[in-house]
C-alpha positions as CSV (number, residue, x, y, z in Angstrom):
1,M,-119.5,-105.9,87.3
2,P,-115.8,-107.1,87.3
3,G,-115.4,-108.0,83.7
4,S,-117.2,-104.4,82.3
5,K,-114.8,-102.4,84.7
6,I,-111.5,-104.5,83.4
7,I,-112.9,-103.6,79.7
8,C,-113.5,-100.1,80.3
9,S,-110.2,-99.7,82.3
10,D,-108.6,-101.2,79.1
11,L,-110.3,-98.5,76.7
12,V,-109.5,-95.9,78.7
13,R,-106.1,-97.5,78.9
14,N,-106.2,-97.5,75.1
15,R,-107.3,-94.3,74.0
16,W,-104.9,-92.8,76.1
17,A,-101.7,-95.0,74.3
18,V,-103.5,-93.7,71.1
19,V,-103.8,-90.1,72.2
20,L,-100.0,-90.4,73.7
21,I,-99.3,-92.0,70.4
22,I,-100.5,-88.8,68.3
23,L,-98.7,-86.5,70.5
24,I,-95.6,-88.1,69.9
25,F,-95.8,-88.1,66.4
26,F,-96.9,-84.6,66.0
27,T,-94.3,-83.7,68.6
28,N,-91.8,-85.4,66.2
29,F,-93.5,-83.9,63.0
30,C,-93.2,-80.5,64.9
31,V,-89.3,-80.7,65.9
32,A,-88.9,-82.4,62.5
33,K,-90.8,-79.4,60.5
34,K,-88.5,-76.5,62.7
35,K,-85.6,-78.2,62.0
36,K,-86.3,-78.1,58.0
37,L,-87.2,-74.6,58.5
38,E,-83.8,-74.1,60.2
39,D,-81.8,-75.5,57.7
40,M,-84.3,-73.8,54.8
41,E,-83.1,-70.3,56.8
42,S,-79.7,-71.0,56.8
43,K,-79.6,-72.1,53.4
44,L,-81.1,-68.5,52.6
45,T,-79.1,-66.9,54.8
46,K,-76.0,-68.4,52.7
47,L,-77.2,-67.7,49.6
48,E,-77.6,-64.1,50.9
49,K,-74.4,-63.8,51.5
50,T,-72.8,-65.2,48.5
51,I,-75.4,-63.1,46.2
52,G,-74.6,-60.1,48.1
53,T,-70.7,-60.8,47.6
54,M,-71.1,-61.6,44.0
55,E,-73.1,-58.2,43.9
56,V,-70.4,-56.6,45.6
57,E,-67.8,-58.3,42.8
58,R,-70.2,-57.2,40.0
59,Q,-70.2,-54.1,41.2
60,E,-65.9,-53.9,41.4
61,N,-65.5,-55.4,38.3
62,I,-68.1,-52.6,36.4
63,E,-65.8,-49.9,37.9
64,A,-62.5,-51.5,37.0
65,Q,-63.8,-51.7,33.4
66,K,-65.4,-47.9,33.7
67,A,-61.7,-46.8,35.3
68,P,-59.5,-47.7,32.1
69,A,-62.0,-46.5,28.9
70,D,-61.9,-43.2,31.2
71,N,-58.4,-43.2,31.3
72,L,-58.2,-43.8,27.7
73,Q,-60.6,-40.4,27.1
74,Q,-58.4,-38.6,29.2
75,F,-55.7,-39.6,27.8
76,A,-57.6,-38.5,24.0
77,E,-58.9,-35.1,25.4
78,E,-56.7,-33.9,28.0
79,N,-52.9,-35.7,27.7
80,T,-52.2,-35.8,24.2
81,S,-48.3,-34.9,25.3
82,I,-48.3,-38.0,26.9
83,P,-46.1,-40.3,24.4
84,L,-47.5,-42.8,22.4
85,Q,-46.3,-46.1,23.7
86,P,-48.7,-45.8,26.6
87,R,-51.6,-45.6,24.7
88,I,-50.2,-48.6,22.4
89,D,-49.9,-50.4,25.7
90,M,-53.1,-49.6,27.0
91,L,-54.9,-50.7,24.1
92,Q,-53.1,-54.0,24.1
93,K,-54.1,-55.0,27.5
94,D,-56.8,-57.5,27.6
95,G,-60.4,-56.0,29.5
96,L,-59.6,-52.4,27.7
97,A,-62.3,-51.2,25.4
98,F,-61.2,-52.7,21.9
99,R,-60.8,-55.7,23.2
100,Q,-64.2,-56.1,24.9
101,W,-65.8,-55.1,21.8
102,S,-64.3,-57.9,20.2
103,D,-65.2,-60.3,22.9
104,F,-68.7,-58.7,23.0
105,L,-69.0,-59.3,19.1
106,S,-67.7,-62.8,19.1
107,T,-70.1,-64.0,22.0
108,F,-72.7,-62.2,19.7
109,E,-72.1,-64.8,16.6
110,V,-71.8,-67.7,19.2
111,D,-75.3,-67.4,20.3
112,H,-77.0,-65.9,17.0
113,D,-74.6,-67.9,14.9
114,H,-74.2,-64.1,12.7
115,Y,-72.5,-61.1,13.7
116,P,-74.6,-58.3,14.5
117,Q,-75.7,-55.8,11.2
118,M,-75.1,-52.2,10.9
119,P,-78.1,-50.2,11.2
120,I,-76.1,-47.2,9.7
121,I,-73.1,-46.1,7.6
122,T,-71.0,-43.6,9.3
123,Q,-67.5,-43.8,7.2
124,S,-66.9,-45.8,3.7
125,G,-63.7,-46.9,2.5
126,Y,-61.1,-49.3,0.5
127,G,-64.5,-50.8,-0.8
128,Y,-65.8,-51.3,2.8
129,S,-68.7,-49.2,4.9
130,F,-68.8,-49.0,8.8
131,C,-70.4,-47.7,11.4
132,D,-69.1,-46.7,14.6
133,I,-69.6,-49.3,17.2
134,S,-71.7,-47.3,19.6
135,N,-74.3,-47.7,16.9
136,L,-74.7,-51.5,17.7
137,G,-75.5,-50.7,21.2
138,P,-79.1,-51.8,21.3
139,Q,-78.2,-55.4,19.5
140,L,-75.1,-55.7,22.1
141,F,-77.1,-54.2,25.1
142,D,-77.6,-58.0,26.7
143,Y,-73.4,-58.3,26.2
144,G,-72.3,-55.4,28.1
145,H,-71.0,-51.9,27.4
146,S,-67.6,-50.2,27.0
147,N,-65.6,-46.8,26.0
148,P,-66.8,-46.4,22.2
149,N,-63.4,-44.6,21.2
150,D,-60.3,-45.2,21.4
151,P,-56.8,-43.6,23.2
152,W,-57.0,-41.4,21.0
153,G,-60.4,-40.4,21.0
154,S,-61.8,-41.4,17.5
155,P,-64.7,-44.1,17.4
156,F,-64.0,-47.4,16.7
157,L,-65.5,-48.3,13.3
158,Y,-67.5,-51.7,12.6
159,W,-68.0,-53.7,9.2
160,C,-70.5,-56.8,9.2
161,S,-71.1,-58.4,5.5
162,S,-73.9,-58.9,4.1
163,D,-74.9,-62.2,5.4
164,G,-73.7,-61.3,8.8
165,K,-70.9,-64.3,8.9
166,R,-67.9,-61.9,9.0
167,C,-67.0,-58.9,10.7
168,M,-64.5,-56.4,11.4
169,L,-63.5,-53.9,13.9
170,V,-61.0,-51.1,13.4
171,C,-58.8,-48.7,15.7
172,T,-57.8,-46.1,13.2
173,G,-54.5,-44.9,15.4
174,A,-52.4,-42.0,16.3
175,D,-53.6,-40.4,13.1
176,R,-57.2,-40.7,13.2
177,K,-57.8,-41.7,10.1
178,L,-59.0,-44.9,8.0
179,F,-55.8,-46.8,6.0
180,F,-55.7,-50.1,4.4
181,S,-52.3,-51.0,3.2
182,D,-52.6,-53.0,-0.3
183,K,-50.7,-56.0,2.3
184,L,-53.6,-55.6,4.8
185,L,-56.2,-55.3,1.9
186,K,-54.8,-58.7,0.5
187,L,-54.7,-60.2,3.8
188,I,-58.6,-59.5,4.6
189,S,-59.5,-60.9,1.1
190,T,-58.0,-63.9,2.1
191,R,-60.1,-64.0,5.4
192,I,-63.1,-63.0,3.5
193,M,-62.7,-65.7,0.5
194,P,-59.9,-68.2,1.9
195,S,-57.2,-68.8,-1.0
196,E,-54.3,-68.7,1.1
197,L,-53.1,-68.1,4.6
198,L,-51.0,-65.0,4.9
199,P,-49.5,-64.2,8.9
200,Q,-50.7,-61.3,10.3
201,I,-49.4,-57.7,10.2
202,V,-47.6,-56.9,13.0
203,S,-46.9,-53.1,13.5
204,K,-44.4,-50.5,14.4
205,C,-46.4,-47.1,13.9
206,A,-48.9,-45.3,15.8
207,E,-50.9,-44.4,12.5
208,D,-51.2,-47.7,11.7
209,D,-54.9,-49.3,11.7
210,L,-55.5,-52.2,14.7
211,V,-57.6,-54.6,12.7
212,W,-59.7,-57.6,14.4
213,F,-61.5,-59.8,11.8
214,D,-63.7,-62.6,13.1
215,G,-62.2,-63.2,16.6
216,E,-58.5,-62.7,15.2
217,L,-56.5,-59.7,15.3
218,I,-54.8,-59.7,11.8
219,Q,-52.9,-55.8,11.7
220,Y,-51.3,-55.1,15.5
221,P,-48.9,-53.5,17.2
222,E,-46.4,-54.9,19.1
223,N,-43.6,-54.1,21.8
224,A,-42.5,-50.3,20.8
225,V,-44.1,-48.5,18.2
226,E,-43.3,-44.6,16.6
227,D,-44.8,-41.4,15.4
228,C,-43.5,-42.3,12.1
229,E,-45.5,-39.8,10.4
230,K,-43.8,-37.2,12.7
231,K,-40.6,-39.2,11.7
232,E,-40.7,-38.8,7.8
């Protein structure tokens, strides 16, 4: 019957229309999905390049940090005839061993609200007990590592109060001996129990100790220094 044919024809057209709509939707979905995947691949490629660049820079920084430390050790062990001033100059520069260890200690204190405890005592003097900075290795593992010796081959010395709130880092200087003058001892005591504000001590002798206390250099060489012990 004509009416039935019309109905069937409409059904067929509607069915194909539905199929077409589904195909269009599926095609658009696939295109969008493909574009999203391409965007993700592009982002991953950029991320991999960024990570690769960061890793290269990290390795370069590690090598750059190792180089000065190796040079310091070389000065101490092989080139004792080299003048003292270059050694002092190297010790003063940011990024070298003494500065790096003080930075590690400061960061540790910020994270833990106390300084690392001394696992052992390797040296005592002037009422203070010290350990070599290398003995703190496990506690500072996450903060970095540097040369544990000064330009003259002696270990940096570390002291910490029993409550972990005060710490001191010492380089024993050209004579490789721990020496605290009365002036330095008074300066340290005023840092432990604040009573008066005393100025830092600027040293002119290569034998004088370099002292870092609670994030501050309190005795250090400045400008030219002399080998005072030999001069006498």
